[in-house]
C-alpha positions in Angstrom: -22.0 -11.3 16.0 -20.3 -14.7 15.9 -19.9 -16.1 12.4 -19.4 -19.8 11.9 -16.9 -21.2 9.5 -19.8 -22.4 7.3 -21.4 -18.9 7.3 -18.1 -17.3 6.2 -17.6 -19.8 3.4 -21.2 -19.2 2.2 -20.6 -15.4 2.2 -17.5 -15.9 0.2 -19.2 -18.2 -2.3 -22.1 -15.7 -2.8 -19.6 -12.9 -3.3 -17.7 -14.9 -5.9 -20.9 -15.8 -7.8 -22.2 -12.2 -7.7 -18.8 -10.9 -8.8 -18.7 -13.4 -11.7 -22.2 -12.3 -12.8 -21.2 -8.7 -12.8 -18.0 -9.5 -14.8 -19.9 -11.5 -17.4 -22.5 -8.7 -17.8 -19.7 -6.1 -18.1 -17.8 -8.2 -20.7 -21.0 -8.7 -22.6 -21.8 -5.0 -22.8 -18.3 -4.3 -24.0 -18.7 -6.9 -26.8 -19.4 -5.0 -30.1 -21.1 -8.1 -31.5 -23.9 -7.7 -28.9 -25.2 -4.6 -30.5 -22.9 -2.0 -28.9 -21.0 0.8 -30.6 -18.0 0.2 -33.0 -15.0 -1.1 -31.0 -11.8 0.9 -30.8 -8.9 -0.9 -32.4 -6.5 -2.7 -30.1 -2.7 -3.0 -30.0 -2.9 -6.7 -29.1 -5.6 -9.4 -29.2 -5.1 -12.8 -27.6 -7.2 -15.9 -28.3 -7.0 -19.1 -26.2 -8.3 -20.7 -23.0 -8.1 -17.7 -20.6 -8.3 -18.1 -16.8 -9.1 -14.6 -15.6 -8.7 -14.9 -11.8 -12.1 -13.2 -11.5 -13.7 -16.0 -9.6 -13.1 -19.2 -11.7 -14.2 -17.5 -14.9 -12.7 -18.8 -18.2 -13.1 -16.8 -21.4 -11.9 -17.1 -25.0 -10.1 -13.9 -25.7 -9.1 -10.4 -24.7 -8.0 -7.1 -26.3 -5.3 -4.7 -25.1 -4.9 -1.0 -25.9 -2.2 1.3 -24.4 -1.2 -1.4 -22.0 -4.6 -2.1 -20.5 -7.4 -4.6 -21.2 -10.2 -3.0 -23.3 -12.2 -6.2 -23.9 -12.5 -9.5 -22.1 -15.0 -12.1 -23.5 -15.6 -14.4 -26.4 -13.5 -14.7 -29.5 -16.1 -13.2 -31.8 -16.2 -10.1 -29.8 -12.5 -9.7 -29.7 -12.2 -9.9 -33.5 -13.9 -6.6 -33.8 -10.8 -5.0 -32.1 -8.5 -6.2 -34.8 -7.2 -3.8 -37.4 -5.5 -5.6 -40.2 -1.8 -4.8 -40.4 -1.7 -2.9 -37.1 -3.1 -5.1 -34.3 -0.8 -7.9 -33.2 -2.9 -11.2 -32.9 -1.7 -14.1 -30.7 -3.7 -17.3 -31.2 -2.7 -19.5 -28.2 -5.7 -21.9 -28.7 -4.8 -25.4 -27.7 -1.2 -24.6 -26.7 -1.7 -24.2 -22.9 -3.3 -21.7 -20.5 -3.5 -17.9 -20.7 -3.7 -16.4 -17.3 -2.8 -13.3 -15.2 0.9 -12.9 -14.4 1.8 -14.2 -10.9 2.9 -12.4 -7.8 5.2 -13.3 -5.0 3.8 -12.1 -1.6 7.1 -12.3 0.3 10.6 -13.1 -0.8 14.2 -11.9 -0.5 15.5 -11.6 -4.0 17.2 -8.4 -2.9 19.1 -10.2 -0.2 19.9 -13.3 -2.3 21.4 -11.4 -5.2 23.1 -9.0 -2.8 24.9 -11.8 -1.1 25.8 -13.3 -4.4 27.3 -9.9 -5.4 29.0 -8.9 -2.2 29.4 -12.1 -0.3 29.3 -15.9 -0.5 26.1 -17.7 -1.1 26.2 -21.4 -1.2 24.0 -24.4 -1.6 22.4 -25.6 1.6 25.1 -27.7 3.2 25.1 -30.0 6.2 28.8 -30.8 5.7 30.8 -29.0 8.3 34.1 -30.1 6.9 33.2 -28.7 3.5 32.0 -25.5 5.2 35.2 -24.9 7.2 37.7 -26.4 4.8 36.4 -25.1 1.4 33.6 -22.5 1.7 34.9 -20.2 4.4 38.5 -20.2 3.1 37.3 -19.4 -0.4 35.2 -16.5 1.0 38.3 -15.2 2.9 40.5 -15.4 -0.3 37.8 -13.4 -2.2 37.7 -10.8 0.5 41.5 -10.3 0.6 41.7 -10.1 -3.2 39.0 -7.4 -3.3 40.0 -5.5 -0.2 36.6 -6.2 1.4 36.0 -4.9 4.9 33.6 -7.8 5.8 32.9 -11.4 4.8 29.2 -12.2 4.5 27.5 -15.4 3.4 24.5 -17.6 3.7 23.5 -21.3 3.3 24.5 -23.6 6.1 21.8 -26.1 7.2 20.3 -24.9 10.5 18.7 -28.3 11.1 22.0 -30.1 10.9 24.5 -27.8 12.6 24.6 -28.3 16.4 24.6 -25.2 18.6 27.3 -26.4 21.0 30.4 -26.4 18.7 33.0 -23.7 19.1 32.3 -22.0 15.8 34.0 -18.7 16.8 37.4 -20.3 17.3 37.1 -22.4 14.1 36.4 -19.2 12.1 39.2 -17.4 13.9 41.6 -20.1 12.8 40.7 -19.3 9.2 40.4 -15.5 9.5 40.8 -13.4 12.6 41.3 -9.9 11.1 38.1 -9.5 8.9 34.6 -9.7 10.4 32.8 -12.8 9.3 29.0 -13.3 9.3 27.5 -16.5 7.8 23.7 -16.7 8.0 22.0 -20.1 7.9 19.7 -21.2 5.0 16.7 -19.6 6.7 18.5 -16.4 7.5 17.6 -16.6 11.2 20.9 -17.7 12.7 24.5 -16.7 12.2 28.0 -18.0 12.7 30.6 -15.3 13.5 34.3 -14.9 14.4 35.7 -13.0 17.4 36.4 -9.7 15.6 32.7 -9.6 14.5 31.6 -9.9 18.1 34.1 -7.3 19.2 32.8 -4.9 16.5 29.3 -5.4 17.7 30.3 -4.8 21.4 29.5 -8.3 22.4 33.1 -9.0 23.5 36.2 -7.0 24.1 39.5 -7.7 22.3 40.9 -9.4 25.5 38.1 -11.9 25.2 35.9 -10.5 28.0 32.2 -11.1 27.4 30.5 -7.8 28.0 27.0 -7.8 26.4 25.1 -10.8 27.6 21.6 -10.2 26.3 20.0 -9.1 23.0 16.3 -8.8 23.1 14.5 -11.4 21.0 17.6 -13.4 20.4 20.3 -15.6 22.0 24.1 -15.4 22.1 25.0 -19.0 22.5 27.7 -19.7 25.1 30.3 -22.4 25.0 31.7 -24.5 27.8 34.0 -21.7 28.8 31.1 -19.3 29.4 32.0 -17.2 26.4 30.1 -16.8 23.1 30.8 -19.7 20.8 30.1 -17.8 17.6 26.5 -19.0 17.2 23.9 -16.2 17.3 20.1 -16.8 17.1 17.3 -14.6 15.8 17.5 -11.0 16.8 20.9 -11.4 18.2 21.9 -12.3 14.7 20.4 -9.2 13.1 22.0 -7.0 15.9 25.5 -8.4 15.1 24.9 -8.2 11.4 24.1 -4.5 11.7 27.7 -3.8 12.6 29.0 -5.0 9.2 30.3 -2.3 6.9 26.9 -2.1 5.3 27.2 1.1 3.3 30.3 -0.2 1.6 28.9 -3.7 1.4 25.7 -2.7 -0.4 25.7 0.5 -2.3 23.1 2.0 -4.6 25.1 1.0 -7.6 25.3 -2.6 -6.5 21.5 -2.5 -5.7 20.8 -1.3 -9.3 22.9 -4.0 -10.8 21.1 -6.6 -8.7 17.7 -5.2 -9.7 18.4 -6.2 -13.3 19.1 -9.8 -12.2 16.0 -9.9 -9.9 13.8 -8.6 -12.8 15.2 -11.2 -15.2 14.5 -14.1 -12.7 11.0 -12.8 -11.9 9.9 -12.4 -15.5 11.3 -15.8 -16.5 9.4 -17.5 -13.8 6.2 -15.6 -14.5 6.1 -13.0 -11.7 5.2 -9.3 -12.3 4.4 -8.4 -8.6 6.8 -9.0 -5.8 6.8 -7.8 -2.1 10.4 -7.7 -0.8 10.3 -9.0 2.7 13.4 -7.3 4.1 14.2 -4.2 2.1 16.7 -2.7 4.5 18.6 -5.9 5.0 21.9 -4.0 5.0 20.4 -1.3 7.3 20.4 1.3 4.6 18.0 2.5 1.9 20.1 1.5 -1.2 17.5 -0.9 -2.4 14.7 1.8 -2.2 16.9 4.3 -4.0 17.8 1.9 -6.8 14.2 0.8 -7.4 13.0 4.4 -7.5 15.7 5.4 -10.0 15.1 2.5 -12.3 11.4 3.1 -12.4 11.9 6.8 -13.0 14.1 5.8 -16.0 11.3 3.5 -17.3 13.2 0.3 -16.7 11.0 -1.4 -14.2 9.0 -4.3 -15.7 7.3 -5.5 -12.5 5.7 -3.9 -9.5 7.9 -4.0 -6.4 6.7 -3.7 -2.8 9.2 -2.8 -0.1 9.2 -3.5 3.7 11.2 -1.5 6.2 12.9 -3.6 8.8 12.3 -3.2 12.5 14.1 -5.5 14.9 13.3 -5.8 18.6 16.5 -4.1 19.7 15.8 -0.9 17.7 14.1 2.3 18.7 10.5 1.9 17.6 9.7 5.6 16.9 12.9 6.2 15.0 12.3 3.3 12.7 8.6 4.3 12.1 9.8 7.8 11.2 12.3 6.3 8.7 9.6 3.9 7.3 7.2 6.8 6.7 9.9 8.9 5.2 10.7 6.1 2.7 7.4 6.8 1.0 9.3 9.5 -0.9 10.7 6.6 -3.0 7.2 5.5 -4.0 6.2 5.6 -7.7 4.0 3.9 -10.2 5.8 0.6 -9.9 7.4 0.9 -6.5 5.2 0.7 -3.4 6.8 1.4 -0.1 4.1 1.1 2.6 5.1 -2.0 4.6 6.9 -2.5 7.9 8.6 -5.9 8.6 8.9 -7.3 12.1 9.7 -10.7 13.6 7.1 -12.0 16.0 9.1 -15.2 16.7 11.6 -17.6 15.1 10.9 -20.8 13.2 8.9 -23.7 14.6 11.2 -26.4 13.0 14.4 -25.0 14.6 12.8 -24.6 18.1 12.4 -20.8 18.2 8.8 -20.6 17.2 6.4 -19.3 19.9 4.1 -22.3 20.4 1.5 -23.9 22.5 2.1 -26.5 24.0 5.8 -26.2 24.7 8.4 -28.2 22.8 8.8 -31.8 24.1 12.0 -30.9 26.0 10.0 -28.2 27.9 11.5 -25.1 26.3 9.6 -22.3 24.7 10.6 -20.5 21.5 11.6 -16.8 21.2 8.9 -14.2 21.1 10.4 -10.8 20.2 7.6 -8.5 21.3 4.9 -8.4 24.0 1.3 -8.1 23.0 1.2 -4.5 24.3 4.2 -3.5 22.2 2.8 -5.1 19.1 -0.5 -3.3 19.6 1.2 0.0 20.0 3.5 -0.5 17.0 0.5 -1.5 14.9 -1.5 1.6 16.0 1.4 3.9 15.2 2.2 2.3 11.9 -1.4 2.2 10.7 -1.9 5.8 11.6 1.0 6.6 9.2 -0.6 4.5 6.5 2.0 1.7 6.9 0.8 -1.9 6.8 2.2 -4.4 9.2 4.0 -7.3 7.5 5.1 -9.6 10.4 6.9 -12.9 10.4 5.0 -15.3 12.6 5.3 -19.1 12.8 4.0 -20.5 16.1 0.3 -20.7 16.9 0.8 -18.8 20.2 2.6 -16.1 18.2 -0.3 -15.9 15.7 -2.7 -15.4 18.6 -0.6 -12.6 20.1 -0.2 -10.9 16.7 -3.9 -11.2 15.8 -4.8 -9.6 19.2 -2.5 -6.7 18.4 -3.9 -6.2 14.9 -7.4 -6.2 16.2 -6.8 -3.9 19.2 -4.3 -1.5 17.6 -4.9 -1.7 13.9 -7.2 -0.6 11.1 -8.9 -3.4 9.2 -8.6 -1.5 5.9 -4.7 -1.5 6.2 -4.7 -5.3 5.5 -2.1 -6.1 8.2 -0.5 -9.4 7.2 0.7 -12.6 8.8 3.8 -13.9 7.1 4.6 -17.7 6.8 2.3 -19.1 9.6 3.3 -22.7 10.5 0.3 -23.2 12.7 -3.0 -21.5 13.7 -5.2 -22.2 16.7 -8.7 -22.9 15.5 -10.5 -19.8 17.0 -8.0 -17.5 15.3 -9.2 -18.3 11.8 -12.5 -16.6 12.4 -10.9 -13.6 14.0 -8.4 -13.2 11.1 -11.3 -13.3 8.6 -13.5 -10.9 10.5 -10.8 -8.2 10.8 -9.5 -8.4 7.2 -6.1 -9.7 8.3 -4.2 -11.1 5.4 -1.9 -14.1 5.2 1.0 -14.7 2.8 2.2 -18.2 3.1 4.9 -20.4 1.7 2.5 -22.9 0.2 5.5 -24.6 -1.4 6.6 -25.6 2.2 3.7 -27.9 2.3 6.0 -30.9 2.0 9.0 -32.4 3.8 11.4 -35.2 2.9 11.1 -38.4 5.0 14.2 -37.7 7.3 12.9 -34.2 8.1 9.4 -35.5 8.8 10.9 -38.1 11.2 12.9 -35.4 12.9 9.8 -33.1 13.3 7.9 -36.0 14.9 10.6 -36.2 17.5 11.2 -32.6 18.2 7.9 -30.6 17.7 5.0 -30.0 20.1 1.9 -32.1 20.0 -0.5 -31.0 17.2 2.4 -29.5 15.2 4.5 -32.6 14.5 3.1 -33.6 11.2 1.0 -30.5 10.4 2.5 -27.3 9.2 1.6 -24.4 6.9 -2.2 -24.6 6.5 -3.7 -23.7 3.1 -7.3 -24.9 2.7 -8.4 -23.6 6.1 -7.7 -20.0 5.0 -9.8 -20.4 1.9 -12.6 -22.0 3.9 -12.8 -19.0 6.1 -12.6 -16.5 3.3 -9.2 -15.2 4.3 -7.0 -13.6 1.7 -4.1 -16.0 1.4 -1.4 -15.2 -1.1 1.5 -17.3 -2.2 5.1 -16.5 -1.4 8.5 -18.4 -1.9 10.7 -16.6 0.7 13.6 -17.0 -1.8 16.4 -17.7 -1.2 15.3 -19.3 2.2 13.5 -22.0 0.3 14.1 -25.0 2.5 15.0 -27.0 -0.6 11.7 -26.1 -2.4 11.3 -24.5 -5.8 10.7 -20.8 -6.6 8.6 -21.0 -9.7 4.7 -20.8 -9.5 3.8 -24.0 -11.2 6.0 -26.2 -9.0 4.4 -24.5 -6.1 1.0 -25.1 -7.6 1.7 -28.9 -7.9 2.7 -29.1 -4.2 -0.6 -27.4 -3.2 -2.4 -30.3 -5.0 -0.4 -33.2 -3.8 1.2 -32.3 -0.5 4.4 -33.6 -2.0 7.4 -32.2 -3.9 7.5 -33.2 -7.6 10.8 -34.9 -7.1 9.1 -37.3 -4.7 11.4 -36.6 -1.8 9.0 -37.8 0.8 5.5 -39.0 1.6 2.7 -36.4 1.1 2.4 -33.8 3.9 -0.9 -32.9 5.6 -3.1 -33.6 2.5 -6.2 -32.4 4.3 -4.9 -28.9 3.7 -4.4 -29.3 0.0 -6.4 -26.9 -2.2 -7.9 -26.9 -5.7 -6.1 -25.8 -8.8 -8.3 -22.7 -9.1 -7.5 -21.7 -5.5 -3.8 -22.1 -6.1 -4.0 -19.8 -9.1 -6.0 -17.3 -7.1 -3.4 -17.3 -4.4 -0.7 -16.8 -7.0 -2.4 -13.9 -8.8 -5.3 -11.7 -7.6 -4.7 -12.4 -3.9 -1.1 -11.1 -4.2 -2.5 -8.0 -5.9 -5.0 -7.5 -3.0 -2.2 -8.0 -0.5 -0.2 -5.2 -2.4 -3.3 -2.9 -2.7 -3.2 -3.5 -6.5 -6.4 -5.3 -7.2 -8.0 -2.4 -9.0 -5.0 -2.3 -11.4 -3.6 -5.8 -11.7 -3.8 -9.4 -10.7 -6.7 -10.5 -13.0 -7.7 -10.2 -16.6 -10.5 -7.6 -16.5 -11.4 -4.5 -18.6 -9.5 -1.4 -17.3 -6.7 -3.3 -15.7 -3.1 -3.4 -16.8 -2.4 -6.3 -19.2 0.0 -8.3 -17.1 -0.4 -11.9 -18.3 1.3 -15.2 -19.1 1.2 -17.7 -22.0 1.8 -20.9 -20.1 3.2 -24.0 -21.8 0.6 -26.3 -20.3 -3.1 -26.1 -19.3 -2.4 -26.4 -15.6 -6.1 -26.6 -14.9 -6.5 -29.9 -16.7 -3.1 -31.6 -17.3 -2.2 -34.6 -15.1 -1.4 -33.2 -11.6 2.1 -34.7 -11.5 2.9 -32.7 -14.7 1.9 -29.2 -13.4 5.5 -28.5 -12.3 6.6 -29.0 -16.0 4.7 -25.9 -17.0 6.5 -22.6 -17.5 5.8 -19.2 -19.2 6.2 -19.4 -22.9 5.9 -15.6 -22.6 5.4 -13.0 -19.9 3.7 -9.7 -20.7 3.8 -6.6 -18.5 1.5 -3.7 -19.3 0.7 -5.2 -22.7 4.4 -5.6 -23.8 6.2 -8.9 -24.0 9.0 -8.8 -21.5 10.1 -12.4 -21.5 9.8 -15.3 -24.0 11.4 -18.7 -24.0 
């Protein structure tokens, strides 16, 4: 049966209304003031304007016992749960909004903090002189002082560095005896020296070019017909796999980083996070560190992990490792995702698009539809959910076909990022329970970038990228992500993201509003930041909304972001973050 966009929206609306009715009835029956039995006493009672993320429901109070909500409703009902001298009472009335803690549906805090710990992470720079005269020499000095076996960094501006420079020789002139890999700000391209290419088997020590092709990527050649040190997409991940990764990123380093990741998440208001690249160093150190910390009782957020599969790898071997990684799963560590790259990025010319780019070239698709279908089938049979980077509209169509033909709808196979969607695919995504996690914060671009996109992108994609409203219109579960640290100059905190979803502009007013037809409501933004991330992570029965029986993960926000002036939303921040009923951050 074909469902129209209007029918899907109506079904969604009816479901929301019915769900709200059920919630209100449940809350009322739990309310001791309505004639029920005497309430148990709570550990914590909170009063205020409470947005529950159960539809658009707003209540006055809730009570928490043993880390879970035992009452959600009006203030009078909550008072019955207070035991003088024992129950902590927080009256947040008139101070801002109380709401569920947020989630981040795809980011790379593990990678970002790891690079900071073991390599060189820099502000996004389009200044080549600074890169070669300051940043790289400083990284080399650090490596020599510490006895490092590799130099690793990230942050050069992929939109500003031309591909035809002889980067390899420039890097060789600075350091020729330690392998160098510098990823761009998006993490999709790399600049490398000769010894790095030799170690990866791309070149021989005598300069002979021996490996000419990496599936799903490109080894850029210079005027002399040899690699110029610029590697794209899966060629970059292939070369990066030859770094001394076990030494570069150990379990001890991963555990140290986890404390920093947790601190940042809680300060910004996140208590759910799906790590988009958990084997970035081609080992399981991040998995092991998370498992050990949770077993020790030190995890104050729920972490999801995604096993990396690149197009040059052995599919069955990686699937076996991804399934085996479930041994690290625990209460707050969820390990059931597989990460692939369908294509590159639309803005940099490697997205798989229709029509072609104005100069006639196509982007880089990493997998055939048949391969994606088979990988999806095998992964879903093992209980592993697909979590696939896809940007171009043609890539979305290919991946949706694979999910439909090879996957199980109940596994919530996910599209990650999604620059563009062809109209017929929205309905198919909705009908087959395919999820989307999107960088809604990317729904903006400064004026110079917008002008560049108008020149370089295909028709239909020039001034339109990263839809939001359309996903809601079709009843598709869209969650928010930041892709940190690949932020493209955008913020990481949920309330700056929320403001961009309302205005199509960055709060610093860096450019004219972007594709305002796809802006969403404040309630939709909060839904994408909370319960929809929980659904994406299979946590909706435990977290993501304020509801009786769920874990009490919530925020006290410094502003009422539902009613404050739209240009002030970005000023909001957590006054306090609670995880399982305990305050884990306060300003």
